[in-house]
C-alpha positions in Angstrom: -13.1 -18.4 14.5 -14.2 -14.7 14.8 -17.3 -13.7 13.0 -17.0 -12.2 9.6 -17.0 -8.3 9.9 -20.0 -6.8 8.3 -18.8 -3.1 7.4 -15.9 -1.0 6.8 -16.5 1.1 10.0 -16.4 -2.0 12.2 -13.2 -3.1 10.2 -11.6 0.3 10.9 -12.5 0.4 14.5 -10.5 -2.8 15.1 -7.5 -0.9 13.3 -8.3 2.2 15.1 -4.4 2.3 16.7 -3.0 1.9 13.2 -5.3 5.0 11.9 -4.3 7.0 15.0 -0.6 6.4 14.6 -0.6 8.4 11.5 0.5 11.8 12.5 0.1 13.3 9.2 4.0 14.4 9.0 4.0 13.8 5.2 7.1 12.1 4.9 5.4 9.4 3.0 4.1 11.7 0.2 7.3 11.6 -2.0 7.5 7.9 -1.4 4.0 7.4 -3.0 4.3 6.8 -6.7 0.6 7.9 -7.2 1.0 11.0 -5.2 3.9 11.9 -7.2 2.2 11.6 -10.5 -1.0 13.5 -9.5 -0.1 15.7 -7.1 -3.5 15.0 -5.3 -3.3 14.6 -1.6 -5.9 12.1 -1.8 -3.7 9.9 -3.8 -1.4 9.9 -0.9 -1.0 7.6 2.0 -1.8 10.4 4.3 -4.9 11.4 2.4 -6.2 7.9 2.0 -5.9 7.3 5.8 -7.8 10.7 6.3 -10.5 9.3 4.0 -10.4 5.9 6.0 -11.0 7.9 9.1 -13.8 10.0 7.6 -15.6 6.8 6.9 -15.1 5.4 10.3 -16.5 8.5 11.8 -19.3 8.4 9.4 -18.2 11.8 7.8 -18.1 9.9 4.4 -20.1 7.3 2.9 -18.5 3.9 2.4 -20.2 3.7 -1.2 -18.8 7.3 -1.9 -17.2 7.3 -5.5 -14.4 9.6 -4.3 -13.5 7.3 -1.6 -13.4 4.2 -3.9 -11.6 6.0 -6.5 -8.6 6.9 -4.5 -8.6 3.7 -2.6 -8.4 1.8 -5.9 -5.7 4.1 -7.1 -3.2 2.7 -4.5 -0.7 0.5 -5.8 -0.4 -1.2 -2.5 3.5 -0.9 -2.7 4.0 -0.3 0.8 6.9 2.3 0.3 5.0 4.5 2.5 5.5 1.9 5.6 9.4 2.0 5.1 9.3 5.9 5.1 6.8 6.2 7.9 8.6 7.3 11.3 5.4 6.2 13.4 5.3 2.6 11.8 1.8 2.8 10.4 0.9 -0.6 8.8 -0.6 0.8 5.9 -1.0 -2.2 3.9 -3.3 -3.9 6.4 -5.3 -0.5 6.5 -5.7 -0.8 2.6 -6.8 -4.3 2.8 -9.4 -3.4 5.4 -10.7 -0.6 3.1 -11.0 -2.6 0.2 -13.2 -5.4 1.9 -16.4 -3.3 2.0 -15.5 -1.5 -1.3 -15.9 -4.6 -3.2 -19.4 -5.6 -1.6 -20.6 -2.0 -3.1 -18.8 -1.2 -6.4 -20.2 1.9 -7.9 -17.9 1.4 -11.2 -18.3 -2.4 -11.8 -16.5 -2.5 -15.0 -15.8 -5.6 -17.2 -12.2 -5.9 -15.8 -13.6 -5.7 -12.4 -16.3 -8.3 -12.9 -13.7 -10.7 -14.7 -11.2 -10.2 -11.8 -13.8 -11.1 -9.2 -15.1 -14.1 -11.3 -11.5 -15.6 -11.7 -10.5 -15.1 -8.0 -13.9 -17.0 -7.1 -14.0 -19.7 -9.6 -10.5 -20.1 -10.9 -7.8 -19.0 -8.6 -9.4 -20.7 -5.6 -9.5 -23.9 -7.6 -6.1 -25.5 -8.3 -7.3 -27.7 -11.2 -9.0 -25.0 -12.9 -5.9 -22.7 -12.3 -3.5 -25.2 -13.8 -5.7 -25.4 -16.8 -5.8 -21.7 -17.2 -2.1 -21.3 -16.8 -1.7 -24.1 -19.6 -3.9 -22.2 -21.9 -1.8 -19.1 -21.3 1.6 -21.1 -21.8 0.0 -22.4 -25.2 -0.9 -18.9 -26.3 2.7 -17.6 -25.3 4.6 -20.5 -26.6 2.8 -21.0 -29.9 3.3 -17.5 -30.8 -0.4 -16.8 -31.1 -0.4 -14.0 -28.5 2.6 -12.2 -30.2 0.5 -12.8 -33.8 -2.3 -11.0 -32.3 0.0 -8.0 -31.1 2.1 -7.6 -34.4 -1.2 -7.7 -36.6 -2.8 -4.9 -34.4 -5.6 -7.2 -33.7 -5.1 -7.0 -29.9 -4.9 -3.2 -30.1 -8.0 -3.0 -32.0 -9.9 -5.0 -29.5 -8.6 -2.8 -26.7 -5.5 -1.3 -25.2 -5.9 -3.4 -22.1 -6.2 -6.6 -24.0 -3.1 -5.7 -25.9 -1.1 -5.1 -22.7 -2.6 -8.3 -21.1 -1.0 -10.2 -24.1 2.3 -8.1 -23.6 2.3 -9.1 -20.2 1.9 -12.9 -21.2 4.8 -12.6 -23.6 7.0 -10.9 -21.2 6.7 -14.2 -19.1 8.8 -15.9 -21.7 12.4 -17.4 -21.0 15.2 -14.9 -21.6 17.4 -17.2 -23.5 19.2 -18.3 -20.2 20.7 -21.9 -19.4 21.7 -23.0 -22.8 21.8 -26.9 -22.9 20.1 -29.4 -20.8 20.3 -29.1 -16.9 18.7 -32.1 -15.0 16.6 -31.6 -12.0 18.7 -33.5 -9.7 22.0 -32.6 -10.8 24.5 -30.6 -8.5 27.6 -30.9 -6.6 27.9 -30.0 -3.1 30.3 -26.9 -2.4 33.7 -27.9 -1.5 33.5 -26.3 2.2 30.3 -28.6 2.9 30.4 -32.3 3.9 28.6 -34.5 1.1 26.0 -35.7 3.5 25.0 -32.0 4.1 21.3 -31.5 3.1 19.4 -28.8 5.4 15.9 -29.4 4.7 13.9 -26.5 3.3 10.4 -26.4 1.8 9.8 -24.3 -1.5 6.6 -22.4 -2.0 6.1 -22.7 -5.8 3.5 -20.0 -6.2 0.9 -20.4 -8.9 2.0 -17.5 -11.2 5.6 -18.8 -10.8 4.8 -22.4 -11.5 2.3 -21.5 -14.1 4.4 -19.1 -16.1 7.9 -19.1 -14.5 8.5 -22.9 -13.8 12.2 -22.4 -15.1 12.7 -20.0 -12.1 11.4 -22.6 -9.7 13.6 -25.2 -11.2 16.7 -22.9 -11.0 15.6 -22.2 -7.3 15.9 -25.8 -6.4 19.2 -26.3 -8.2 20.8 -23.3 -6.6 19.5 -24.5 -3.1 20.9 -27.9 -3.8 24.4 -26.9 -4.7 24.5 -24.9 -1.6 23.7 -27.8 0.6 19.9 -27.5 0.8 17.6 -30.4 0.5 14.6 -28.8 -1.2 11.1 -30.2 -1.2 7.7 -28.7 -2.5 4.5 -30.0 -0.7 2.1 -30.7 -3.5 -0.9 -29.8 -1.6 0.0 -26.2 -1.5 -2.1 -23.6 -3.3 -2.4 -20.0 -4.3 -0.7 -17.6 -1.3 -4.0 -15.5 -1.6 -2.4 -12.1 -2.4 -4.5 -11.2 -5.3 -7.6 -12.0 -3.0 -6.3 -9.9 -0.3 -5.4 -6.9 -2.6 -8.8 -7.0 -4.3 -10.6 -7.0 -0.7 -11.5 -10.7 -0.8 -10.0 -11.5 2.8 -12.0 -14.6 3.4 -10.9 -15.9 0.1 -7.4 -15.3 1.1 -8.0 -16.7 4.6 -9.3 -19.9 2.8 -6.0 -20.5 0.8 -4.0 -19.3 3.9 -5.4 -22.3 6.0 -4.7 -24.9 3.1 -1.2 -23.7 2.9 -0.3 -23.9 6.5 -1.8 -27.4 6.7 0.2 -28.2 3.6 3.5 -27.1 5.2 2.9 -28.5 8.6 4.8 -31.6 8.2 8.0 -30.0 9.6 9.6 -26.9 11.0 11.9 -26.2 7.9 12.3 -22.9 6.3 9.7 -22.1 3.5 11.5 -20.7 0.6 9.9 -18.3 -2.1 11.3 -16.7 -5.2 8.3 -14.3 -5.7 8.3 -11.1 -3.6 4.4 -10.6 -3.5 4.1 -14.4 -2.3 6.7 -14.0 0.3 5.1 -10.9 1.6 1.4 -12.4 1.8 3.0 -15.5 3.4 4.8 -13.6 5.9 1.5 -11.9 6.7 -0.6 -15.0 7.4 0.0 -14.2 11.3 -2.0 -11.1 10.8 -4.6 -12.4 8.3 -5.5 -15.2 10.8 -4.9 -13.5 14.1 -8.6 -13.8 15.0 -8.9 -17.3 14.0 -8.8 -19.5 17.1 -7.9 -22.7 15.4 -5.0 -21.2 13.2 -3.8 -18.2 14.8 -0.7 -19.8 16.4 -0.3 -22.0 13.4 0.0 -18.8 11.3 2.2 -17.1 13.4 4.7 -20.1 13.1 4.3 -20.5 9.5 5.0 -16.8 8.8 8.2 -16.9 10.9 9.4 -19.7 8.7 9.1 -17.7 5.2 12.1 -16.3 3.8 13.0 -15.4 0.3 15.7 -17.4 -1.7 18.3 -14.8 -1.4 17.6 -14.5 2.3 18.0 -18.1 2.7 21.4 -18.1 1.0 22.6 -15.2 2.7 22.0 -17.0 6.0 23.6 -20.1 4.8 26.3 -18.8 2.8 26.5 -19.7 -0.8 29.2 -20.6 -3.4 30.4 -18.1 -6.2 29.8 -19.4 -9.9 31.8 -18.6 -13.1 32.1 -15.4 -15.3 28.8 -15.7 -17.6 29.2 -12.8 -19.9 29.6 -9.1 -20.4 26.0 -8.1 -20.9 25.5 -4.9 -18.6 23.1 -5.8 -15.8 20.8 -4.1 -13.4 18.7 -5.0 -10.5 15.2 -3.5 -9.7 13.8 -4.3 -6.3 10.3 -6.0 -6.1 8.3 -3.4 -3.6 6.8 -6.5 -1.5 10.2 -8.1 -1.4 11.8 -4.7 -0.3 9.0 -3.4 2.1 7.1 -6.6 3.0 9.9 -9.1 3.4 12.8 -6.5 3.9 14.7 -9.1 1.5 15.6 -7.1 -1.7 19.3 -6.6 -0.3 19.6 -10.3 0.1 18.1 -11.1 -3.3 20.6 -8.6 -5.1 23.6 -10.4 -3.2 23.0 -13.4 -5.5 24.4 -11.1 -8.3 27.7 -10.6 -6.3 28.3 -14.4 -6.4 28.8 -13.9 -10.3 32.3 -13.0 -11.0 32.9 -10.0 -13.1 29.6 -9.2 -13.5 29.1 -6.0 -15.7 26.8 -4.4 -13.1 25.1 -0.8 -13.4 23.1 0.7 -10.5 19.4 1.7 -11.4 18.3 4.9 -10.3 14.9 4.7 -8.0 15.4 0.9 -8.1 13.3 1.0 -4.8 10.3 2.8 -6.5 7.4 0.5 -7.8 7.1 -0.3 -11.4 3.4 -0.2 -11.5 2.6 -3.7 -11.8 1.2 -4.3 -8.4 -0.6 -7.6 -9.1 -3.4 -6.9 -11.6 -3.4 -3.1 -11.1 -1.9 -2.5 -14.6 -5.2 -3.6 -15.9 -7.6 -2.0 -13.4 -5.8 1.4 -13.4 -3.9 1.4 -16.7 -3.3 5.1 -17.0 -1.5 5.6 -13.8 0.4 2.2 -14.1 1.5 3.4 -17.4 2.9 6.6 -16.1 4.6 5.0 -13.2 6.2 2.1 -15.5 7.3 5.0 -18.0 9.7 6.6 -15.3 10.9 3.0 -14.6 11.7 2.4 -18.4 13.5 5.9 -18.5 15.8 5.0 -15.8 16.6 1.4 -17.1 17.3 2.9 -20.5 19.9 5.6 -18.8 21.6 2.7 -17.0 22.6 1.3 -20.2 21.5 -2.2 -19.1 20.4 -4.9 -21.6 19.5 -7.4 -18.5 17.4 -6.5 -15.8 16.8 -8.9 -12.5 13.9 -8.8 -10.2 12.6 -11.0 -7.7 8.9 -11.1 -8.6 6.9 -12.3 -11.5 4.6 -9.6 -11.4 7.3 -7.0 -12.0 9.2 -9.1 -14.4 6.0 -9.2 -16.8 5.2 -5.5 -16.0 9.0 -4.2 -17.1 9.1 -7.1 -19.8 5.9 -5.8 -21.4 6.5 -2.3 -20.9 10.1 -2.8 -22.6 8.7 -4.8 -25.4 6.0 -2.1 -26.3 8.6 0.7 -26.1 11.1 -1.1 -28.3 13.8 -1.2 -25.6 16.4 -3.8 -25.8 16.0 -5.6 -22.6 15.9 -9.1 -21.0 14.2 -9.5 -17.6 14.9 -12.4 -15.4 15.1 -13.5 -11.8 18.5 -13.1 -9.8 18.3 -16.8 -9.1 18.3 -17.5 -12.9 21.5 -15.7 -13.4 23.2 -17.3 -10.6 21.8 -20.7 -12.0 23.5 -19.9 -15.3 26.7 -18.8 -13.6 26.7 -22.3 -11.7 26.0 -24.2 -14.8 29.2 -22.6 -16.6 31.1 -23.4 -13.6 30.4 -27.0 -14.1 28.2 -27.7 -10.8 25.5 -29.3 -13.0 25.7 -32.5 -15.3 
């Protein structure tokens, strides 16, 4: 395996072709949420690449506060990649820039320290992570988190703590699937033979399984109804996205190797229902490109990854039943859209619900400001990005919003709750699952 890179200049030298690919045309500017808000060229993809080149050419110090600040302000939404005519892989450059920034933090605030501690001592250890999410569910389901918010105790401690509790509250179920639905229940669509059961492997995800297990359950039921035999390897771990976004690429590589080994039993598609996880899994080929033992395995693994919407779009899926008249809209997860290129397929799950009262969402392809834990690390910018998203949702008149990523789910639900907006947030597969339940596909 290649030796660990020692400094940012070395990393950026390895990424030189990507740096030089940027012709500074400026087409990325209006696609960048942070530039739109600040108007600062340094907060644009073009400006950040210029700063990276300055570091590479030793015209700017790696530990420069200005460099760190503008890199940290990046949401990592990758909208600039879709807008770039030169095909610059900005996401890889951003991860490379953050590797060394982590080692020489000039503003090691309490939130950053807590993040690095959690990544090293909790997220990388499945047993501890399960305990942490168990504690989170207890806080949420007991109503204690809501009590701290209502009494003003959370806000008195800090705005970040209050919003963190709002994020936790935002992960709660939205009232779908009334009545018991058994895990194994499901009827095969009429146009498929009863012995059909194409094998697929489900990636559960740490946040998804920890706070959104209902979405994983709905995913398996919907796949079963549509002729897929879904299995979920027990040895799988966190995808490593939070590690990569925070600059801990070695931590991300360690988790990537574990997941590749966990899913090596066959060549079945690997199905995700979380845009952030899916983009990370699809990026294992790049992440482990210099690892002699895993490079080819990672390439094969990444080629198997697809969102549940992409899987259903390819295999064909059955229409459900009418499930109510609530006005519904759809918001595209950035990483599902720009990383997996699967947002359109995810939205198609809604078209399988007859007579859905759908309203288009203006700028549905623009980031909501969640971006992992960006909302806690850069709360001011995150809040401004989210405010625009909430205005568009309110203008749509929707009371139900579907989105394909748990981070986006919690961000929008938390913002709506704190703004007093009547909105129920869910995953598209949850709506399809409810439609299937009403159609009688489950016992």
